C-alpha angles and dihedrals in degrees: 000000000000117000104192097119133083134193138035114234093013103038128178134187124198125204141179140062135260096255101024122107095272147345129216152146140241115214115199128184098035109150116249126251099042117136110242134167136169088252090060089059097038091061091067097037089058089061092057105035121116124242094040095108138032087236095061137063116306090226104120107215118159089197093211109183128215123198107217102176147000098063135098121180091344097308130106112250099203091253125110114298111218117202125192128194117181124222101226101163100044118143106189090168089072088071112054120200113259094029113154121262111278117232114254094012133109092248096108095038093051092048091047090053103039103022090238139043142204104245094192102112092319094305110222092002092063121111085236085087090069091074087071090052091053090051091050090046090057088061091047091055089064089061094054107043089152091065125081117202126198123174125176141164109260101174137026122188091343091307121121098189109097096201089060095054101084092054093046093049094046091049091051092049092048088053091052092251140103143219136232126228144198120228121198122202126192122193115194127185096037104147121234110261103044112125133041139250126257109348104028101035112169093228092048092052093046089051091049092050094049094044089055090065114103113262095011110131102168143026130196127189118197111329090353115177091357088070090066090061096053137080117251096251090054096046100044095088124113096245092060092059092064093226096301131091126170088004091296129106115254098200092255119114113285110231125190137162130207125203114216116198121226112274111267093206096091138132091239088068093043094255119140131193137076111308142154115262086209112020091185090075090072092034096084092074091050093049090051091050094051092047089051091051093050094046093047090050092050093047089057092044091051092049092048093054104031105022127224122324098026093121113107 
């Protein structure tokens, strides 16, 4: 069984490896008649791409996307949309075959599962794969024009003061180390009613989507873990629910936070290559994309079961 796809009505599959010739995604279930161009997708890829800042990986990937199928005269046709992103600055020679397992990486886990692994930058386990998610998320945004998404880094290395972050990250990199980060995403305009009880709860599926992002080790929705430290009368206020109760959207803004671990590819652990000293900086674009994909899927699921106009 291959588990490289996500979603139900709006389903996407990503493919490719960090240092292979290309990566990409296939988005299936997108409604027909939506205006889509490569520029619409490029806008979001440019927010995530490496090499755009001195605080990110030195790998210089333009991440130019090509749409190979699913369009006719600039409109989606309802058929699978195939998206291709070339790897133009890959250096597979930096990762010799037979290299030992790197601490904190998926090297051992992949080899334990499959009996072999792609050593080139982690292969499929690399955060390079998230570019394909961002491209797919750009398509999902077309399905939910009523929703506004805004994700941003709110904490780096335990520090909440944005002006301090560059110095902290540079100091960590100079010391051969790295820092973690927390990304917050707010979705406004989500109608009440999206989601489902019990086995397809909107908060559960958002958490699953965010936890699938490389380097994410924790997700909070609404008050999150802080709710466990409060009395019931203090916690039972709408803001603490994060816009979802009973697995269904309430119409209030949906608020979630993702915890990105410090990058394990660091000199202090004997790992060489071009890596982010704080991968969370580029994580905001990926979090937004995954939230868009989940919300678009649930909009289509809601419409399939309840029809149009069931939002209250």
